[in-house]
C-alpha positions as CSV (number, residue, x, y, z in Angstrom):
1,M,85.9,328.7,104.7
2,P,84.6,325.7,106.8
3,I,86.2,322.5,106.2
4,Q,83.8,319.9,104.8
5,R,84.0,316.4,105.8
6,R,83.5,313.6,103.6
7,R,80.7,311.6,104.9
8,S,81.3,308.0,105.2
9,K,79.1,305.2,103.8
10,P,76.6,303.9,106.2
11,K,77.5,300.7,107.7
12,A,75.4,297.7,107.0
13,K,73.7,296.2,110.0
14,K,75.5,293.0,110.9
15,G,74.3,290.1,108.6
16,K,73.1,292.6,106.2
17,V,74.7,292.9,102.6
18,R,75.3,296.6,101.6
19,N,73.1,297.5,98.6
20,A,71.5,294.0,98.7
21,T,67.5,293.5,98.7
22,P,66.8,290.6,100.9
23,N,63.9,288.6,99.3
24,I,62.2,285.3,99.9
25,V,61.7,282.6,97.3
26,D,60.5,279.0,98.1
27,G,60.1,280.0,102.0
28,I,64.0,280.6,102.0
29,L,65.4,284.1,103.0
30,F,68.2,285.2,100.6
31,K,70.4,288.2,101.6
32,S,70.4,289.5,97.7
33,K,68.5,289.1,94.5
34,L,71.8,287.9,93.2
35,E,71.6,284.8,95.6
36,S,68.0,284.1,94.8
37,Y,68.6,284.2,91.2
38,C,71.5,281.6,91.4
39,Y,69.2,279.4,93.5
40,E,66.4,279.5,90.9
41,Q,69.1,278.8,88.2
42,L,70.6,275.9,90.2
43,K,67.1,274.4,91.0
44,S,65.7,274.9,87.4
45,N,68.9,273.1,86.0
46,G,68.2,270.3,88.4
47,I,71.8,270.8,90.1
48,P,71.7,269.7,93.8
49,F,73.2,272.1,96.2
50,R,73.3,273.3,99.9
51,Y,72.3,277.2,100.6
52,E,74.4,278.4,103.4
53,Q,74.5,275.4,105.5
54,D,78.4,274.9,105.4
55,S,80.7,276.9,107.6
56,F,84.7,276.7,107.6
57,I,86.8,277.7,110.4
58,L,89.6,279.3,108.7
59,V,91.6,280.6,111.9
60,D,90.9,279.0,115.1
61,A,90.0,280.9,118.4
62,F,92.7,281.7,120.6
63,S,93.4,283.8,124.0
64,F,96.0,286.6,123.3
65,P,98.4,286.5,126.5
66,Q,99.3,290.3,126.6
67,D,97.4,293.3,127.4
68,S,95.7,294.9,124.4
69,W,94.0,298.3,124.6
70,E,91.4,299.0,122.0
71,L,88.3,301.0,121.3
72,G,85.3,299.5,122.7
73,K,82.0,300.3,124.4
74,T,80.9,300.4,128.0
75,K,77.2,301.0,128.9
76,G,76.6,302.4,125.2
77,E,79.6,304.7,125.2
78,R,82.9,304.4,123.1
79,V,85.9,304.0,125.3
80,F,89.7,303.0,125.4
81,K,89.7,300.1,127.5
82,K,91.5,296.6,127.9
83,A,90.2,294.2,125.5
84,N,89.0,290.6,126.1
85,P,91.8,288.2,125.9
86,F,89.6,285.7,123.7
87,V,89.8,286.3,120.1
88,R,86.8,284.7,118.1
89,P,87.7,282.3,114.9
90,I,87.6,283.6,111.6
91,T,85.0,281.9,109.8
92,Y,83.5,281.6,106.2
93,K,80.1,280.5,105.0
94,P,79.8,280.1,101.5
95,D,76.3,280.7,99.6
96,F,76.0,277.5,97.5
97,V,78.1,274.2,98.1
98,D,77.8,271.0,96.1
99,P,76.9,268.1,98.3
100,G,79.1,266.1,96.5
101,G,82.2,268.2,97.2
102,K,83.0,269.4,93.8
103,W,82.3,273.2,93.8
104,I,81.4,276.4,95.7
105,I,79.5,279.4,94.6
106,E,80.0,282.8,96.3
107,C,77.5,285.3,95.0
108,K,79.2,288.9,95.4
109,G,77.4,292.0,93.9
110,M,79.6,294.4,96.1
111,M,82.3,293.4,98.4
112,T,82.9,294.4,101.8
113,D,86.3,295.6,102.6
114,T,87.0,292.4,104.7
115,F,86.0,289.8,102.0
116,P,89.1,289.7,99.8
117,I,91.1,288.8,102.9
118,R,88.6,286.3,104.0
119,W,88.6,284.6,100.4
120,K,92.3,284.4,100.4
121,L,92.2,282.7,103.6
122,F,89.5,280.4,102.4
123,K,91.6,279.4,99.3
124,R,94.7,278.6,101.6
125,F,92.4,276.6,104.1
126,L,91.3,274.8,101.0
127,T,94.7,274.1,99.6
128,E,96.5,273.2,102.9
129,R,93.4,270.5,103.4
130,N,93.7,269.3,99.7
131,L,90.0,270.0,99.5
132,K,89.5,270.1,95.6
133,Y,86.4,272.3,95.3
134,D,86.1,274.4,92.1
135,L,85.4,278.0,93.1
136,Y,82.8,280.4,91.3
137,M,82.2,284.0,92.3
138,P,79.8,285.4,90.1
139,R,78.9,289.1,90.2
140,N,75.9,289.4,88.1
141,K,73.0,287.5,86.5
142,K,74.9,286.7,83.3
143,Q,77.7,285.3,85.2
144,V,75.4,283.0,87.3
145,E,74.2,281.7,84.1
146,E,77.7,281.0,82.8
147,T,78.5,279.5,86.1
148,V,75.8,277.2,86.0
149,K,77.0,276.3,82.4
150,L,80.4,275.8,83.5
151,I,79.1,273.5,86.4
152,K,76.8,271.4,84.1
153,S,79.6,270.9,81.3
154,K,82.3,269.9,83.8
155,Y,80.2,267.6,85.8
156,E,78.0,265.7,83.3
157,S,78.0,262.9,85.6
158,I,76.5,265.1,88.2
159,S,73.3,263.7,89.5
160,I,70.8,266.1,88.0
161,R,67.6,265.8,89.8
162,H,64.2,265.8,87.7
163,K,62.6,269.2,87.0
């Protein structure tokens, strides 16, 4: 009997969220319907925010001084070769950030396998720099609504825009 291999999940293209449907609201391209729903909830409640404008460098770029042999591509073919010594930084760009520096919202329907590590590094980054953001990670519409209620109740003095 032949051995059947399990098919791995198809990889998402770079910048694309797996199982997410991109859509446009108010001329803004959102990576998922959950992000656009969060946008609409924040906007309709008059809560000021920035969408995907803030980027944090969690680990600086560096150069690795020894040889590192890794799988790479040469002329479109996968080969085992000496890697570039330059290691890019690890960055994190949250979905929604309060311009006043009080909260951050990261909408997460499905998580990639690397996200939990990046999230922990982000929490450490904030802690080490004494940045006091409250973090919210809604995973569905109900949790987005709860997030908006929590933000409004905690920050009643928040300058709410007129609808």
